[in-house]
N, C-alpha and C positions, 0 to 999 in steps of 0.2 A: 201610606201603603198603596202600592200600585196593584189594583185588582181589575185591570182591563179585561182579562180573561183568565179565569181560574177554573179548572175542571173540578168535578164533584169530589173526587178523592183528595186532591190537593187542598181544596177549600176546607174539607173536614179536618185535615191535619193542621192547617193554619189556625182554625178556630180552637182546636184542642190545645195547641201551643199557647194561644192567647189566654185561654182559661187556666192553664197550668201556671202562667205568669200572673195569675190572680187579677186579670183585667176584668172589669165589670162590662158585660156585654148584654145587649138586648136583641131580641129578634128583629125589631125595627131597624136598629143600627146595622146589624149584619146584613139584613135584606138590602139596605141602601148601599152598603159598601161592596157587596158581592153580586148585586143585580139579580137576586133570586127571591122567590116568594118566601114569606114567613112560614107558610105551611111546609114548604120543602125543607127549610131549616129545622123545623120542629121534627119532621120525619127522621132527618139525619141525627138529631139529638137523641131521639128515642133509640135509634140503632146503636149509638155509642154507649148509652146507658145500659142497654140490653146486653151488649157484648162485654161490658166491663164488670158485670156482676158475676 
């Protein structure tokens, strides 16, 4: 997957898509693939969970 530059919104949708495809993901893996911190990924994860309830 080419992740040279993906903005925050696009990254969120790409990760959701991967999760819906039942791909096993970790914060560490995503951090390395998208060049963002694990804490930033966790914040976005919390947002997604909050809005999906």
